[in-house]
GUDRENDREN-887641 format. One record per residue (C-alpha): residue number from 1; residue in three letters; chain; x negated, z, y negated. Coordinates in steps of 0.1 Angstrom, whole numbers, plus 5000, padded with zeros to 4 digits. Layout:
N
NODE  seq  type  mol     X     Z     Y
NODE  NUM   ALA    A     X     Z     Y
...
This chain:
328
NODE  seq  type  mol     X     Z     Y
NODE    1   MET    A  5000  5000  5000
NODE    2   GLN    A  4988  4992  4965
NODE    3   ALA    A  4994  5029  4954
NODE    4   ASP    A  4968  5039  4981
NODE    5   LEU    A  4942  5015  4968
NODE    6   LEU    A  4913  5034  4952
NODE    7   ASP    A  4892  5019  4925
NODE    8   VAL    A  4859  5029  4939
NODE    9   VAL    A  4846  5047  4971
NODE   10   ILE    A  4811  5061  4966
NODE   11   VAL    A  4792  5067  4998
NODE   12   GLY    A  4765  5093  4991
NODE   13   ALA    A  4764  5123  4968
NODE   14   GLY    A  4728  5125  4957
NODE   15   PRO    A  4719  5121  4920
NODE   16   ALA    A  4728  5084  4920
NODE   17   GLY    A  4762  5088  4936
NODE   18   LEU    A  4771  5119  4915
NODE   19   SER    A  4761  5102  4883
NODE   20   ALA    A  4782  5071  4892
NODE   21   ALA    A  4812  5094  4900
NODE   22   LEU    A  4809  5112  4867
NODE   23   THR    A  4809  5080  4847
NODE   24   LEU    A  4837  5064  4867
NODE   25   GLY    A  4858  5095  4865
NODE   26   ARG    A  4854  5096  4827
NODE   27   SER    A  4865  5060  4827
NODE   28   ARG    A  4898  5071  4843
NODE   29   ARG    A  4891  5055  4876
NODE   30   ARG    A  4904  5068  4910
NODE   31   VAL    A  4873  5076  4929
NODE   32   LEU    A  4865  5090  4964
NODE   33   LEU    A  4830  5105  4967
NODE   34   LEU    A  4817  5110  5002
NODE   35   ASP    A  4792  5137  5005
NODE   36   GLY    A  4773  5132  5037
NODE   37   GLY    A  4751  5163  5034
NODE   38   PRO    A  4721  5178  5016
NODE   39   PRO    A  4700  5155  4994
NODE   40   ARG    A  4666  5142  5005
NODE   41   ASN    A  4648  5166  4982
NODE   42   ALA    A  4666  5196  4997
NODE   43   PRO    A  4634  5212  5013
NODE   44   VAL    A  4616  5216  4979
NODE   45   GLY    A  4620  5247  4958
NODE   46   ALA    A  4626  5229  4926
NODE   47   ALA    A  4634  5195  4911
NODE   48   HIS    A  4613  5183  4882
NODE   49   GLY    A  4613  5157  4855
NODE   50   LEU    A  4649  5160  4845
NODE   51   LEU    A  4656  5168  4809
NODE   52   THR    A  4671  5204  4804
NODE   53   ARG    A  4670  5209  4842
NODE   54   ASP    A  4632  5210  4849
NODE   55   GLY    A  4625  5233  4878
NODE   56   MET    A  4661  5237  4889
NODE   57   HIS    A  4667  5241  4926
NODE   58   PRO    A  4681  5209  4942
NODE   59   ALA    A  4711  5228  4956
NODE   60   ASP    A  4719  5243  4922
NODE   61   LEU    A  4716  5209  4906
NODE   62   LYS    A  4740  5194  4930
NODE   63   ALA    A  4765  5222  4927
NODE   64   GLN    A  4765  5218  4889
NODE   65   ALA    A  4770  5181  4892
NODE   66   LEU    A  4799  5186  4916
NODE   67   ALA    A  4815  5211  4892
NODE   68   ASP    A  4812  5186  4864
NODE   69   LEU    A  4835  5163  4883
NODE   70   ALA    A  4864  5188  4884
NODE   71   PRO    A  4883  5175  4853
NODE   72   TYR    A  4884  5139  4866
NODE   73   ASP    A  4903  5119  4892
NODE   74   VAL    A  4874  5122  4916
NODE   75   THR    A  4881  5134  4951
NODE   76   VAL    A  4851  5148  4970
NODE   77   ARG    A  4850  5149  5008
NODE   78   PRO    A  4822  5166  5027
NODE   79   ASP    A  4819  5137  5051
NODE   80   GLY    A  4799  5105  5055
NODE   81   ALA    A  4814  5071  5060
NODE   82   ARG    A  4817  5062  5097
NODE   83   GLU    A  4827  5025  5094
NODE   84   VAL    A  4834  5000  5067
NODE   85   ARG    A  4851  4966  5067
NODE   86   ARG    A  4865  4940  5044
NODE   87   ASP    A  4902  4934  5047
NODE   88   PRO    A  4918  4899  5044
NODE   89   ASP    A  4930  4907  5009
NODE   90   GLY    A  4895  4913  4997
NODE   91   ALA    A  4897  4951  4995
NODE   92   PHE    A  4873  4973  5015
NODE   93   ALA    A  4884  4998  5041
NODE   94   VAL    A  4862  5029  5047
NODE   95   ARG    A  4867  5052  5077
NODE   96   VAL    A  4860  5089  5070
NODE   97   GLY    A  4866  5109  5101
NODE   98   GLN    A  4899  5096  5115
NODE   99   ASP    A  4911  5084  5081
NODE  100   TRP    A  4909  5050  5065
NODE  101   HIS    A  4906  5046  5027
NODE  102   ARG    A  4910  5013  5009
NODE  103   THR    A  4892  5005  4977
NODE  104   ARG    A  4886  4977  4953
NODE  105   VAL    A  4849  4984  4950
NODE  106   LEU    A  4824  5000  4974
NODE  107   LEU    A  4793  5017  4960
NODE  108   PHE    A  4765  5028  4984
NODE  109   ALA    A  4742  5056  4974
NODE  110   THR    A  4730  5066  5008
NODE  111   GLY    A  4693  5068  5000
NODE  112   VAL    A  4664  5066  5025
NODE  113   ARG    A  4650  5087  5053
NODE  114   ASP    A  4613  5097  5053
NODE  115   LEU    A  4595  5089  5086
NODE  116   LEU    A  4569  5116  5087
NODE  117   PRO    A  4537  5111  5107
NODE  118   PRO    A  4537  5131  5140
NODE  119   VAL    A  4511  5156  5129
NODE  120   PRO    A  4519  5191  5144
NODE  121   GLY    A  4531  5214  5116
NODE  122   LEU    A  4536  5187  5090
NODE  123   ARG    A  4574  5185  5093
NODE  124   GLU    A  4577  5223  5091
NODE  125   ARG    A  4559  5223  5058
NODE  126   TRP    A  4576  5193  5043
NODE  127   GLY    A  4586  5203  5008
NODE  128   GLN    A  4568  5236  5012
NODE  129   GLY    A  4532  5227  5008
NODE  130   VAL    A  4535  5190  5018
NODE  131   TYR    A  4550  5166  4992
NODE  132   HIS    A  4554  5129  4985
NODE  133   CYS    A  4554  5128  4947
NODE  134   PRO    A  4527  5142  4924
NODE  135   TYR    A  4549  5135  4894
NODE  136   CYS    A  4575  5159  4909
NODE  137   ASP    A  4552  5186  4923
NODE  138   GLY    A  4517  5179  4910
NODE  139   TRP    A  4518  5202  4879
NODE  140   GLU    A  4524  5233  4901
NODE  141   HIS    A  4491  5227  4919
NODE  142   GLU    A  4470  5213  4890
NODE  143   GLY    A  4433  5221  4892
NODE  144   ARG    A  4435  5233  4928
NODE  145   ALA    A  4422  5219  4961
NODE  146   LEU    A  4445  5191  4971
NODE  147   ALA    A  4446  5166  5000
NODE  148   VAL    A  4462  5132  5005
NODE  149   TYR    A  4471  5122  5040
NODE  150   GLY    A  4469  5086  5051
NODE  151   CYS    A  4447  5055  5048
NODE  152   GLY    A  4449  5020  5035
NODE  153   GLN    A  4463  5007  5002
NODE  154   SER    A  4491  5032  4998
NODE  155   ALA    A  4468  5062  5004
NODE  156   HIS    A  4441  5048  4982
NODE  157   HIS    A  4466  5045  4953
NODE  158   LEU    A  4481  5080  4960
NODE  159   ALA    A  4447  5096  4961
NODE  160   LEU    A  4437  5080  4927
NODE  161   THR    A  4470  5092  4913
NODE  162   VAL    A  4467  5128  4926
NODE  163   ARG    A  4431  5129  4911
NODE  164   ALA    A  4448  5131  4877
NODE  165   TRP    A  4460  5166  4885
NODE  166   SER    A  4428  5179  4900
NODE  167   ASP    A  4392  5171  4905
NODE  168   ARG    A  4392  5186  4940
NODE  169   VAL    A  4410  5159  4960
NODE  170   THR    A  4403  5151  4997
NODE  171   LEU    A  4416  5120  5015
NODE  172   LEU    A  4426  5127  5051
NODE  173   CYS    A  4422  5094  5070
NODE  174   ASP    A  4432  5110  5104
NODE  175   GLY    A  4408  5090  5125
NODE  176   ASP    A  4417  5056  5109
NODE  177   PRO    A  4393  5049  5081
NODE  178   ALA    A  4410  5016  5072
NODE  179   LEU    A  4396  5015  5037
NODE  180   THR    A  4379  4985  5022
NODE  181   PRO    A  4344  4989  5007
NODE  182   GLU    A  4360  4985  4972
NODE  183   GLN    A  4386  5012  4979
NODE  184   THR    A  4359  5035  4991
NODE  185   ARG    A  4338  5029  4960
NODE  186   ASP    A  4369  5036  4938
NODE  187   LEU    A  4375  5069  4955
NODE  188   ARG    A  4339  5081  4954
NODE  189   ARG    A  4336  5070  4918
NODE  190   VAL    A  4362  5095  4907
NODE  191   GLY    A  4350  5122  4931
NODE  192   VAL    A  4376  5120  4959
NODE  193   ARG    A  4361  5132  4992
NODE  194   ILE    A  4370  5113  5024
NODE  195   ARG    A  4375  5130  5058
NODE  196   THR    A  4378  5105  5087
NODE  197   GLU    A  4382  5130  5115
NODE  198   PRO    A  4415  5131  5134
NODE  199   VAL    A  4438  5157  5121
NODE  200   ARG    A  4449  5182  5147
NODE  201   HIS    A  4474  5205  5130
NODE  202   LEU    A  4487  5217  5097
NODE  203   ARG    A  4495  5254  5094
NODE  204   GLY    A  4500  5280  5067
NODE  205   GLY    A  4470  5293  5048
NODE  206   PRO    A  4458  5329  5050
NODE  207   LEU    A  4476  5339  5018
NODE  208   GLU    A  4514  5345  5013
NODE  209   ASP    A  4518  5312  4994
NODE  210   GLN    A  4524  5276  5003
NODE  211   SER    A  4487  5268  5009
NODE  212   VAL    A  4479  5246  5039
NODE  213   CYS    A  4451  5248  5064
NODE  214   VAL    A  4442  5214  5079
NODE  215   THR    A  4425  5216  5112
NODE  216   PHE    A  4406  5187  5127
NODE  217   ARG    A  4393  5177  5161
NODE  218   GLY    A  4356  5185  5163
NODE  219   ALA    A  4352  5194  5126
NODE  220   PRO    A  4356  5225  5103
NODE  221   PRO    A  4391  5231  5089
NODE  222   LEU    A  4400  5224  5053
NODE  223   LEU    A  4421  5248  5032
NODE  224   VAL    A  4441  5232  5004
NODE  225   ASP    A  4468  5242  4980
NODE  226   ALA    A  4490  5212  4988
NODE  227   VAL    A  4490  5179  5007
NODE  228   PHE    A  4505  5147  4994
NODE  229   LEU    A  4515  5117  5014
NODE  230   ALA    A  4535  5085  5011
NODE  231   PRO    A  4555  5083  5043
NODE  232   GLU    A  4572  5052  5057
NODE  233   GLN    A  4609  5051  5050
NODE  234   GLN    A  4641  5036  5065
NODE  235   GLN    A  4676  5032  5052
NODE  236   GLY    A  4697  5063  5052
NODE  237   SER    A  4727  5044  5065
NODE  238   HIS    A  4732  5014  5087
NODE  239   LEU    A  4765  5005  5070
NODE  240   PRO    A  4752  4983  5041
NODE  241   ALA    A  4734  4960  5067
NODE  242   ALA    A  4764  4961  5090
NODE  243   LEU    A  4786  4949  5061
NODE  244   GLY    A  4762  4920  5055
NODE  245   CYS    A  4741  4933  5026
NODE  246   GLN    A  4708  4915  5024
NODE  247   LEU    A  4676  4936  5028
NODE  248   ASN    A  4643  4927  5012
NODE  249   ASP    A  4610  4926  5031
NODE  250   ARG    A  4605  4963  5026
NODE  251   GLY    A  4639  4971  5042
NODE  252   ARG    A  4655  4980  5009
NODE  253   VAL    A  4690  4968  5000
NODE  254   GLN    A  4686  4938  4977
NODE  255   VAL    A  4705  4941  4944
NODE  256   ASP    A  4707  4921  4912
NODE  257   ASP    A  4703  4934  4877
NODE  258   HIS    A  4738  4949  4878
NODE  259   GLN    A  4731  4968  4911
NODE  260   GLU    A  4754  4944  4931
NODE  261   THR    A  4744  4935  4966
NODE  262   SER    A  4746  4901  4982
NODE  263   VAL    A  4782  4910  4993
NODE  264   PRO    A  4805  4906  4962
NODE  265   GLY    A  4821  4939  4953
NODE  266   VAL    A  4795  4960  4971
NODE  267   PHE    A  4770  4978  4949
NODE  268   ALA    A  4739  4999  4958
NODE  269   ILE    A  4720  5024  4938
NODE  270   GLY    A  4691  5048  4940
NODE  271   ASP    A  4662  5051  4965
NODE  272   MET    A  4679  5027  4990
NODE  273   THR    A  4672  4998  4966
NODE  274   GLY    A  4635  5003  4962
NODE  275   ALA    A  4638  5018  4927
NODE  276   PRO    A  4613  5045  4917
NODE  277   GLN    A  4622  5076  4936
NODE  278   TYR    A  4629  5101  4908
NODE  279   VAL    A  4661  5121  4902
NODE  280   VAL    A  4664  5108  4866
NODE  281   GLN    A  4659  5072  4878
NODE  282   ALA    A  4686  5075  4904
NODE  283   ALA    A  4710  5091  4880
NODE  284   ALA    A  4704  5063  4855
NODE  285   ALA    A  4711  5037  4881
NODE  286   GLY    A  4743  5054  4890
NODE  287   MET    A  4755  5054  4854
NODE  288   HIS    A  4745  5017  4850
NODE  289   ALA    A  4764  5006  4881
NODE  290   ALA    A  4794  5026  4871
NODE  291   GLN    A  4796  5009  4838
NODE  292   VAL    A  4793  4975  4854
NODE  293   ILE    A  4820  4984  4880
NODE  294   ASN    A  4843  4996  4853
NODE  295   THR    A  4839  4964  4833
NODE  296   ARG    A  4844  4943  4864
NODE  297   LEU    A  4877  4962  4871
NODE  298   ILE    A  4889  4958  4835
NODE  299   HIS    A  4883  4920  4837
NODE  300   ALA    A  4900  4918  4871
NODE  301   ALA    A  4931  4935  4857
NODE  302   VAL    A  4932  4911  4828
NODE  303   HIS    A  4929  4881  4852
NODE  304   SER    A  4956  4896  4874
NODE  305   LEU    A  4980  4899  4845
NODE  306   GLY    A  4971  4863  4835
NODE  307   ALA    A  4981  4852  4870
NODE  308   ALA    A  5014  4870  4867
NODE  309   PHE    A  5021  4853  4834
NODE  310   HIS    A  5018  4819  4850
NODE  311   LYS    A  5040  4825  4880
NODE  312   THR    A  5069  4800  4884
NODE  313   PRO    A  5104  4806  4898
NODE  314   ASP    A  5092  4787  4930
NODE  315   ASP    A  5070  4817  4937
NODE  316   GLY    A  5101  4838  4944
NODE  317   ALA    A  5090  4863  4917
NODE  318   GLU    A  5103  4872  4883
NODE  319   VAL    A  5086  4852  4856
NODE  320   THR    A  5067  4873  4831
NODE  321   ARG    A  5053  4857  4800
NODE  322   PRO    A  5034  4872  4771
NODE  323   PRO    A  5053  4875  4738
NODE  324   GLU    A  5050  4846  4714
NODE  325   PRO    A  5033  4853  4681
NODE  326   ASP    A  5055  4856  4651
NODE  327   ASP    A  5058  4825  4629
NODE  328   GLU    A  5043  4829  4595
């Protein structure tokens, strides 16, 4: 039924999805926001780089964002989408539990999943001594002994970046010193030490803090204040690809300048698109997509009225025409 047709269903309630829901709610749109669980940054003790909210716990940030939606026509369900399809009339149907919801526009904000290397102890310390972003967590460890895990181009870049926060940086190649001679020279030029021994384990340091003791096979351990790494990632949901959304060569959902995917009427925002992975960047993408979607819905309504104006009696419907302008 038309009365049951939502304007937008947003799949994912991280910073991107919450921001989009806020803007669409304030635009008087009927929105269903599907909250599939805690955000990707849930393990960390604080989110950084967000104006007026620097250092706020991710759970508190999300709770405040959800509370901000209360005045608007935004329904929040603590569920993820199970299935999506496009109906013959062009609307989208989204299954949540055993319920189906129909919507004019579908907005994915399902993020990515980090694929952590299988180093014993690393997963347990993820977000609590092991981090992926020096811009988010570098300041809290500035000037201290730091490590970067990995090798190759991404680790080379990350080690040079982390060096801006400390002059005591060690690159942990974990038995795979796949560095070019030029990369090795770059790192040594700025004082980054290189350890090539296989990493055996990460465990807590001797103090009651988040320091990390890195143990190696056949070599002395290394005590650092924090470890940074750039893990491989995969899509947080299979639904965009199942719906036919094109992925780029990095496995991210391909979007245009308006955040629309290769499937008309389906939008994607945040980390899942390959955008820089910052809270403020995701929130900005959410607001941008919401504005585009609202404008699209406004124009669709105008065209729908125009089609009604031009119906003929042969259609079996009442003819409605715009009023003629007054003669002057």
